[in-house]
C-alpha positions as CSV (number, residue, x, y, z in Angstrom):
1,M,0.1,-0.1,-0.3
2,R,1.2,3.5,-1.4
3,L,0.4,6.5,1.1
4,S,-2.2,8.8,-0.6
5,R,-1.4,11.9,-2.3
6,A,-4.6,12.9,-1.9
7,V,-4.3,14.1,1.5
8,R,-2.0,16.8,1.5
9,P,-2.0,19.3,4.4
10,E,-0.9,22.8,4.7
11,K,0.1,23.1,8.0
12,K,3.6,23.2,9.2
13,I,5.0,19.8,10.6
14,W,8.1,19.8,12.5
15,F,10.0,16.6,12.4
16,I,12.9,17.0,15.0
17,T,15.5,14.4,15.4
18,E,19.3,13.2,16.4
19,T,21.1,12.6,13.4
20,P,20.1,10.9,10.0
21,T,20.1,6.9,10.4
22,P,20.0,4.6,7.7
23,Q,16.3,3.7,9.3
24,R,14.7,6.6,9.8
25,S,16.0,8.9,6.6
26,P,14.3,6.5,4.3
27,S,11.0,7.4,5.8
28,F,11.4,10.9,6.6
29,N,12.5,11.0,2.5
30,E,8.9,9.5,2.1
31,L,7.0,11.7,4.3
32,A,8.4,14.6,2.7
33,V,6.8,13.8,-0.4
34,Y,3.4,13.6,1.2
35,F,4.0,16.7,3.4
36,P,5.5,19.3,1.5
37,T,5.4,21.7,4.0
38,A,7.0,20.0,6.7
39,K,10.5,21.0,8.1
40,F,13.3,18.3,9.2
41,L,15.4,19.5,12.0
42,Y,18.4,17.3,13.0
43,I,20.7,18.4,16.0
44,K,23.8,16.9,14.7
45,D,24.9,15.5,11.4
46,D,27.4,12.6,12.5
47,D,26.8,9.2,13.4
48,G,28.0,9.6,16.9
49,G,30.8,6.9,15.8
50,R,28.6,4.1,14.4
51,A,30.3,3.8,10.9
52,W,27.1,4.0,9.2
53,G,28.7,5.4,6.0
54,E,26.6,7.8,3.5
55,I,23.2,8.2,4.0
56,E,20.7,9.6,1.4
57,I,18.8,12.6,2.3
58,H,16.4,13.4,0.4
59,H,14.5,16.2,2.1
60,D,15.0,20.1,3.1
61,S,17.1,19.8,6.2
62,I,18.2,21.7,8.8
63,F,21.2,20.5,11.0
64,W,21.3,22.4,14.4
65,N,24.9,22.0,15.1
66,R,25.8,24.0,11.8
67,L,23.7,26.9,12.2
68,K,25.0,30.1,13.6
69,K,24.2,31.5,17.0
70,S,21.8,34.0,15.8
71,E,20.1,31.6,13.6
72,K,20.1,29.2,16.5
73,I,17.8,32.0,18.5
74,V,15.5,32.5,15.3
75,L,14.9,28.8,15.3
76,I,14.3,28.5,18.9
77,W,12.0,31.6,18.9
78,E,10.0,30.2,15.9
79,L,9.2,26.8,17.8
80,L,8.4,28.6,20.8
81,T,5.7,30.5,18.9
82,L,3.9,27.8,16.8
83,T,0.3,28.0,15.9
84,R,-2.5,26.1,16.5
85,K,-2.3,24.5,12.9
86,D,0.9,23.6,13.5
87,T,2.2,19.6,14.6
88,V,6.1,19.2,16.1
89,A,7.1,15.2,15.7
90,S,10.0,15.4,18.7
91,F,12.0,12.5,18.2
92,G,13.7,12.3,21.7
93,Y,12.8,14.8,24.4
94,R,16.4,16.3,25.0
95,G,18.2,19.1,23.6
96,A,17.2,23.1,23.1
97,P,15.5,22.6,20.3
98,R,13.2,19.9,21.5
99,I,12.6,21.3,24.8
100,A,12.0,24.6,22.8
101,A,9.3,23.0,20.4
102,L,7.8,20.6,23.2
103,F,7.3,23.7,25.8
104,G,5.9,26.1,22.8
105,S,3.3,23.2,22.7
106,R,2.5,23.4,26.3
107,L,2.0,27.3,25.5
108,T,-0.2,27.1,22.6
109,R,-1.3,23.6,22.6
110,T,-0.1,22.5,19.4
111,R,-0.4,19.4,18.7
112,A,2.7,17.6,20.0
113,I,4.0,14.0,19.6
114,V,6.9,12.3,21.1
115,R,9.0,9.1,19.9
116,S,11.4,7.7,21.8
117,D,13.1,4.1,22.5
118,T,13.0,4.3,26.6
119,N,12.9,1.1,28.1
120,Q,10.9,1.1,31.3
121,L,12.1,-1.8,32.9
122,M,15.6,0.4,32.3
123,V,13.4,3.1,34.4
124,E,12.2,1.1,37.0
125,S,15.7,-0.4,38.1
126,L,17.1,3.2,38.6
127,P,16.8,4.3,42.8
128,L,13.5,5.7,43.4
129,T,14.9,9.4,44.1
130,L,16.8,9.0,40.4
131,R,13.6,7.9,38.9
132,L,11.5,10.6,40.5
133,L,13.6,13.1,39.4
134,K,13.7,11.7,36.3
135,R,10.0,11.5,35.9
136,L,9.8,15.2,37.1
137,I,12.1,16.6,34.5
138,L,10.2,14.6,31.7
139,R,6.8,15.8,32.9
140,L,7.7,19.7,33.0
141,I,9.3,19.2,29.1
142,V,6.4,17.0,27.6
143,P,3.3,18.2,27.9
144,V,0.3,16.3,29.2
145,H,-1.7,16.5,25.9
146,A,1.3,15.0,24.0
147,E,0.9,12.1,22.0
148,A,3.5,9.4,21.6
149,W,4.3,6.8,18.8
150,V,5.8,4.1,20.7
151,I,8.1,1.1,19.6
152,G,6.8,-1.4,21.9
153,S,5.3,-2.8,25.1
154,Q,8.1,-1.4,27.1
155,N,8.2,2.3,25.7
156,E,4.7,2.0,25.8
157,R,4.8,1.5,29.7
158,F,7.0,4.3,30.0
159,W,5.0,6.9,28.3
160,R,2.1,5.9,30.0
161,V,3.6,5.4,33.5
162,E,6.5,8.2,33.6
163,G,4.9,10.5,31.2
164,R,1.3,10.1,32.0
165,L,0.1,10.2,28.5
166,K,-3.0,8.8,27.4
167,A,-3.0,9.1,23.1
168,I,-0.5,6.2,22.4
169,T,-0.1,4.8,18.9
170,Q,2.1,2.0,18.3
171,I,4.5,2.6,15.4
172,P,7.1,-0.2,15.7
173,Y,10.9,0.0,14.4
174,E,10.7,-1.9,11.0
175,V,14.1,-2.2,9.1
176,P,13.4,-2.2,5.3
177,I,17.0,-1.7,4.7
178,L,19.2,-3.5,6.7
179,P,23.0,-3.3,6.9
180,G,24.9,-3.8,4.0
181,N,22.2,-1.7,2.2
182,I,20.3,-4.8,1.3
183,L,16.3,-4.6,0.9
184,A,14.8,-7.0,3.7
185,N,12.3,-8.5,1.4
186,D,15.3,-9.6,-0.9
187,L,16.8,-12.2,1.5
188,K,15.7,-16.1,0.9
189,S,16.1,-18.3,3.8
190,R,19.0,-21.0,4.2
191,E,20.2,-23.8,6.2
192,S,22.8,-23.6,9.2
193,N,25.5,-26.6,9.6
194,P,25.2,-27.3,13.6
195,E,28.7,-28.3,13.5
196,R,29.8,-24.9,12.3
197,M,27.8,-22.3,13.9
198,T,28.9,-18.6,13.9
199,I,28.1,-16.7,16.8
200,L,27.8,-12.8,16.5
201,F,27.9,-9.9,18.7
202,V,27.8,-6.3,17.2
203,G,28.2,-3.7,19.5
204,R,30.3,-1.1,21.3
205,L,33.1,-2.9,23.7
206,I,32.0,-1.0,27.3
207,E,30.8,-2.6,30.3
208,I,26.8,-2.7,29.9
209,K,27.4,-4.8,27.1
210,R,28.8,-7.7,29.2
211,V,30.8,-8.8,26.0
212,A,32.9,-11.1,28.6
213,D,29.8,-13.0,29.7
214,L,29.8,-13.9,26.4
215,I,33.3,-15.1,25.5
216,M,33.2,-16.7,29.1
217,A,30.1,-18.7,27.9
218,F,31.3,-19.5,24.8
219,S,34.9,-21.0,26.1
220,R,32.3,-23.6,27.9
221,L,31.5,-25.2,24.6
222,V,34.4,-28.0,24.7
223,E,32.8,-30.5,23.6
224,P,34.0,-32.0,19.8
225,E,30.9,-31.0,18.5
226,Y,31.9,-27.4,19.0
227,E,35.1,-27.3,18.3
228,N,34.3,-25.5,14.5
229,W,31.8,-23.3,15.9
230,K,33.4,-19.7,15.7
231,L,32.8,-16.0,17.8
232,E,32.7,-13.0,15.9
233,I,33.0,-9.7,17.8
234,V,32.2,-6.9,15.6
235,G,32.6,-3.3,17.3
236,D,35.5,-1.3,19.1
237,G,35.7,0.4,22.6
238,P,37.8,1.0,25.7
239,L,37.6,-2.7,26.7
240,R,38.9,-4.5,23.6
241,Q,42.4,-4.9,24.7
242,S,41.3,-6.6,28.2
243,L,38.6,-8.8,25.9
244,E,41.2,-9.5,23.7
245,A,43.3,-11.1,26.4
246,Q,40.5,-13.2,27.9
247,S,40.2,-15.1,24.4
248,V,43.5,-15.6,24.3
249,P,43.3,-19.1,24.8
250,D,40.3,-19.8,22.1
251,S,41.3,-19.5,18.8
252,R,37.7,-19.7,17.8
253,V,37.1,-15.9,18.9
254,N,37.7,-13.4,16.3
255,F,37.8,-9.5,16.4
256,R,36.7,-7.8,13.8
257,G,37.1,-4.3,14.9
258,A,34.3,-1.6,14.0
259,L,32.7,-2.3,10.5
260,N,30.8,0.3,8.3
261,Y,27.2,-0.2,8.0
262,K,27.7,-1.9,4.3
263,E,30.4,-4.2,5.5
264,L,28.3,-5.3,8.2
265,G,25.6,-7.1,5.8
266,S,28.0,-9.7,4.9
267,V,29.2,-10.6,8.4
268,M,25.3,-11.1,9.4
269,A,24.7,-13.1,6.2
270,C,27.3,-15.5,7.3
271,S,26.7,-15.6,10.7
272,D,24.1,-18.2,12.4
273,I,23.4,-16.8,15.9
274,L,23.4,-12.9,17.3
275,V,23.9,-12.8,21.3
276,L,23.0,-9.5,22.9
277,P,24.6,-10.1,27.0
278,S,23.7,-6.5,27.6
279,S,22.5,-4.9,31.0
280,Y,20.8,-2.2,29.8
281,E,19.4,-1.6,26.3
282,S,16.9,1.0,25.1
283,W,15.6,-1.0,22.4
284,G,18.5,-2.6,20.7
285,L,17.8,-2.0,17.0
286,V,20.4,-4.7,16.0
287,V,18.0,-7.8,17.0
288,N,15.3,-6.2,14.4
289,E,18.6,-6.3,11.8
290,A,19.8,-9.9,12.8
291,L,16.1,-11.1,12.4
292,G,16.0,-9.7,8.9
293,Y,19.3,-12.1,8.2
294,G,17.3,-15.0,9.6
295,L,19.9,-15.1,12.3
296,Y,18.5,-17.3,15.9
297,V,18.9,-14.1,18.8
298,I,19.7,-14.6,22.2
299,T,19.4,-11.5,24.8
300,T,19.2,-10.9,28.0
301,D,16.1,-10.7,29.7
302,V,16.1,-6.5,29.9
303,V,16.5,-5.9,25.9
304,A,12.9,-4.3,24.9
305,S,13.2,-5.4,21.5
306,A,13.7,-9.1,22.2
307,Q,10.7,-9.2,24.5
308,D,8.0,-7.9,21.9
309,L,10.1,-9.6,18.4
310,L,11.4,-13.1,19.9
311,D,9.6,-16.6,19.9
312,E,10.1,-19.8,20.4
313,S,11.7,-20.4,17.1
314,T,13.5,-17.1,16.3
315,G,15.3,-16.5,19.8
316,T,15.7,-16.9,23.7
317,L,16.2,-14.4,26.6
318,F,18.5,-15.5,29.7
319,K,19.5,-13.3,33.0
320,V,21.8,-10.6,33.0
321,G,25.3,-12.3,33.9
322,D,24.0,-15.6,34.3
323,I,26.6,-17.4,32.2
324,E,25.4,-21.2,33.0
325,Q,22.2,-19.8,31.1
326,L,24.2,-18.2,28.3
327,T,25.9,-21.7,27.7
328,K,22.6,-23.7,27.7
329,A,21.4,-21.0,25.3
330,L,23.9,-21.3,23.1
331,K,23.7,-25.0,22.7
332,T,20.3,-25.2,22.4
333,A,20.2,-22.7,19.4
334,S,21.9,-25.6,17.2
335,S,18.7,-27.1,17.5
336,W,17.5,-23.9,15.1
337,T,19.3,-24.1,11.7
338,L,16.5,-22.7,9.5
339,R,17.8,-19.0,8.9
340,A,14.2,-17.4,7.8
341,P,14.6,-13.6,7.3
342,Q,11.8,-11.8,9.2
343,H,10.3,-9.8,6.6
344,P,8.9,-6.1,7.5
345,R,5.3,-6.2,8.1
346,T,4.7,-2.7,8.0
347,R,5.9,0.4,6.7
348,T,6.8,3.2,9.2
349,A,6.5,6.0,7.2
350,E,2.4,5.1,6.4
351,L,1.7,4.1,10.1
352,M,3.1,7.9,10.5
353,F,1.4,9.3,7.7
354,G,-1.6,7.5,8.8
355,A,-1.4,8.9,12.4
356,L,-0.7,12.7,11.3
357,R,-3.7,12.6,8.9
358,D,-6.0,11.2,11.5
359,Q,-5.8,14.6,13.0
């Protein structure tokens, strides 16, 4: 289903987000066609070291970090003085432009939409005083009349409980363009060899990713049927040296370093299992990407995306830091040899278009 060109509201819509991404920018490209008066504001133009490579932007964009001080002041004033005919869609709620737009919406009762990937499980793990302080700041920034475009169950809980919002629309993350610039619908099923499974980790090598847990669990696979298994670790960070030292006794472990988004696709296409042993993940988009390639996914029980996307045939969860559970999950994964790519069920731009058109 294509978006209808019959509905082209003349009101101005502001889309405010952090940075261009391979997933969001294509949706913005499409929305720009159907909302010609829309404005797209990016807080910054770099990818935060994620090595996404060149991203095609086919919509008029404003980059906050490129503006002169005087231009920033004018823009902030424009966001503070939105009219009742306007709409602001704020992807996130931090930073001067987003705060100004949401505060302006509070003053003028402009339609406001917020979208984030905040995981309520993580919020509830905070000390009570800190959680209450964060809740107070959130409610001061985001007006109670705002709508939330939520990506999953834990994100919905966040906006209902912490943001006390009532207007909720489910617009899940979909990944039509996978790492490697591959269209998800183009991938076909394949079979894995249970004696030659490749386990993959993708992410920053930092404490909260708990890559050491994965290396430890993998090192316990000492039976003959696992001697030809491999562990591919993609990413870089301050813990790389210590993690490499930890894995020295096991020649099956390979550190690939940080890869460009285009290069990552070929690694996923040759892998069988993705493991995300993190102690903190707001969402975990790599789970969507891995499922797009048909990988079996193993994550901790705090990864929000896994709770919504996985079933018995596509993955499993284990308790954060439980090496024994992770080792068992790795062994069990060898029973699932069919790599059946999970194709997108909806189109994000279409869902956003529908939500914007409804009012």
